N, C-alpha and C positions, 0 to 999 in steps of 0.2 A: 139712423144716426151712425156716424163713423168717428173713430178715435185716432188721433195722432199723439205721439209721445215725443216731446222736445226737451232735451237735457242741456243745460248750460254746463259745458264740459270744460273745466277751467283749472287753473293752478290752485295750490293748497291754501295760500295765505289770505283767507277771507278777511276783508276789511283793512288789509295792509297794502297800501298802494305803492308798489316798488317797480322801478324800471328793470331791475336785474335779479332780485332775489325772488324767484318764482318756481319753487319745486312743484312737481306734479305727481306726488306719490299716490294720490287718490285714484288716479287713472287705473291702477292695478285692480281696483274694486269693480271696474267695468266688466272684468271677466266673469265675476259672479252675477252681476246685474244682467249681462247679456244672456247667460244661461236661463235666467228667469224669463226674459223676453222670448227666448226661443221656445220655451214651454208653451207660451200663449200665442205664438206666431206673430209677435210684435216686431216690426222693423223700425226701431227708433231713429230719430235724428239727433246725432251728437253735434251740438253747436259749439265749435271749438275756438279757443283763444290762441293768441300768438305764442305764448309759452308752451302750450300743449303741442302745437304744430312742430315746434323745434325741440321737443323732448324725445330722446331716442326711444325710451321704453314705450311712451305713448304712441309713437309711430308704429312700433311693432304690433301693439295690441289693435289699434284702429285699422291698420292695413290688413290684419288677419280677418277682422270683421267684414271689411269691404270685399276682400277676396272671396269670402263665403257668401256674400250678398245678404248679410244679416243686419245691415244698418245703412244709413245715409249720413253724410256729413254736411253741416251747415256752418255758418259764421257767427261768432259771438265776440264782438269787439270791445275789449277793455282798453280805453284810450291811454291809460297810464303806462301800459307795457307794450303797446303796439306802435312801432315807429311809423313815420319820423317823429322825433321828440322836439317839436318846435315851440311847445307851450310850457308854461311854468307848471310844475307838479304841485297841485293844491287840490283842496276838496272840490272847488267849483269845476275844475277841469277833469274830474273823474266822470263827469256827465258829458257824453259826446255832443250833446245839443248845445253846450256852452262854448264849443270851439269855433274858430273861424271856418267859414264854409269850405275853403280850399283844403284846410287841414283835415276836416271830416272826410272828404273824398280821398285824400292821400292815405289816411290810416286804414280806411276800409279797403282801398285798393291794395295796400301792402299785405293785409291779412288774406284777402281774396286770392292774390297771386301766390302767397306762401302755401295755402291749402291746395291750390291747383297743382303747383309744382311738386309738392311733397307727396300728395296722395293720388294724383292723376285723375281728379274729379273736379267738376266745376260746380261750386256750391250755388244753390238758388234760393236758400232759406236763410234768414237773418234774424238775430235778436241782439239788440243793443245792450251792452253792459249797463247794469243798474236801470234798465228799461228806459233809457234816454232816447226818445224818438220824436222827431219833428219833420217838417217838410225838407229841410236841408239834408237830413240823413236819408230821407226817401229819394231825394234827387240823386244822391250818390248811388243808392241801390239801383235805381232805374238806369243810370249810366253804365252800370256793370251787369245789366240784364238779369238782376234778381227777379224772382217771381213772387216770393212770399216774405212778408215781415210778420214777426210774432212778438213785438215789443210792448204792445199796449196792455196795461194792467187795469182792467175795468173797475170803476168805482173807487179808484185810489188816486190820491193827490200826492205827487212826489216833490212838491215845491219845498217842503221842509228840508229836503235833501238836495236842494238846488236843481231839481229836475222838473219835468212837465206835470201838468195837472190832467189826470185821466178820470177824475171823479164823476164825470157825467157820461163817460163812454160805456157802452154795453158790451157783453161778450159775444155778440153776433159777428160772424165773419162777413167781409164785403170786399169788393174790388174798388180801387181808388186811384186817383191821379196823384203824382208826387207833389203837385202844387197845393193840394188840400188833403191832408191825411185823414181828416174826419168825414169827408163828404163821399158817400158811396156813389160810384159811377160805373155803369155797366161796361164802358169802354176803357176803364182804368187799366194801366199797365201792371199795377201791383195788386196783390191780394193781402189783406190783413186778417190774420187768424189770432185774435187776442188770447190771453190766458183765459181759461174757462172759470171765471169768477162770477158768482151771482148770489142770489138770496134764496133760501129755502121757501120763502113766501112767493106765491105765483106772480104777484105784481112787483116786478123789479123796480119800477119807477117810484112807486110809493115807498117801498122799503128803503130805497136809496135816499129819498128825500128825508125820511125819518132819521136814518143813520147820520147823514150830513148835518142835520139840524142839531141833534144831541151831541155830535162829535165836536161842534163848535163851542160847547159849554166847557171851558177849561177846568173848572174845579171838580165837577162831578161827572164829566163825560164818560169815564171808564165805568163808573158805578152804574150810571143810567143805561149805557149800552149793554152792560152785563145783565141788568134786570130785564131789558127788552129781549135779550137772547134767551134767558131762562123762561120767559113768558111765551116764547115762540112768536114774537111780534116782528123782530128783525134778527135774522140769522144769516150772516154772510158765510159763504163757503166757496171753496175753490178746489179744482182737481190738482191739488198739490200735496203730496204726502208729508212735506216738511211741516206744514202749518195746520193740516186738517186730518182728523181721524178717519178711519175706514167708513164709519157711519155717515160722517159729514160728506165725504166724497161720493159715496153711493147716493146719498140724499140729493145732492145737487145734480148728479148725473140723471137721476129720475126726473128732476124738474126740467132739465134740458130736453129730455126725451118727450115729456109732456108738451113742451113748447115747440116740438118738432124742429129742433136744431139739426142742421145737416152735418155739422162737424164740431167736435170738442177737442180740447188740447190739454193733455196732462203735462205739467212741467215740474222740474226740480233741478237742483244743482248737483253736480258730480261730487262736490265736497261733502254733501249731506249723506253719502252712503259709506263714509269712513269716519269712525269715531274720532272726535277731538278736532275736527277741522271746520265745522260750521256751528252757529249758535243753536241749530236744531238737532245736532247729533253730538252731544258732549261725551257720551259713554257708549260702550259696546251694547248696552241694553237699548239705547236710543237707536243705534245702528240697526239692530234686529227689528225694532219697531217700524222703522222706515221701510225696510224690505218687506215686512209683513203687510204694511198698508198698501204698497204697490201690488203685491200678489193678490190681496183681497179685492182690490178694485179691478184688476185684470180678470179675476175669476167672475166677478159680477158682470163685466162687460161681455164676457164670453157667454154666460148664462142668459143675458138679456138680448143676445143677438146683435150686439154692437160690433161692427166690422172694424178691424185694425187695418189702417192703410198707411202707406209711406207719405212723408211730407211732399215728395215730388208729385204725388197724385192729388194732393189736397186742393191745389189751385183749380183744377178742372171740376172738382166736387162743388166748390164755392160758386164758380161761374155758371155751372149747369143749373144752379138753384135760382139764378137771377131772373 
């Protein structure tokens, strides 16, 4: 099994959708984060937003990493701050999937060109802001010769946030055609590498059916799911240090190994490595906890013989397994 690390590298103002007020002070923390990655020979993919591309200090830091071949850059499109601004600024339009088809292409093209011109690289990996992904987004990626998408959040329904429903999607990677993002095709132009979310129970299908059934019970769903979790009947986990403990991440990594997954994907947001910027990192103590979780997982993967690879290598790994 191989590991990629993909980081939503974005402006500070979590949950505040602004065209113009987009400071990027959290990017300074990438200096500390990259030192940790260097220790474990990890070459992360920083998936960057338009404000980050245009922030002078962020440019200095990321260009330094690129010059030393310590990372790769990909694309992370926040439609509310990526021009052109032809849509109304509202909650619905923070989901890329809710925009007109031509505007989806325009925004991704703008960000793609900005990354290429500023950093001298051609991004091939993409994650949509707020995980908003559908065939129209995939068509834009195909038109720009992207190789990899990593927007799908397995077993999660984003419809409450005006986004797509991924509640029946699995964490397995596959190649696909932009016409049907859920249908694996060996001749597909794109590769999907979802977030590595699963269940500590071996049978993901049954665990997910149980989770969905009890989650639909509005009055007692949190209590029931909590009980199922404590009883070890349904335990969802993800390779994400924001929402999962070291033990949970190691546990799901072991399940993926047992299932013979070829590739897994650890993700988090750059705002979560600086105190006070994300709901997961409210204090300096939380900040240290996030860093420790990342370090612990990387030590586990090293000890377990899980190879760290670049995102640019991931497409071939997926295709070779077909």
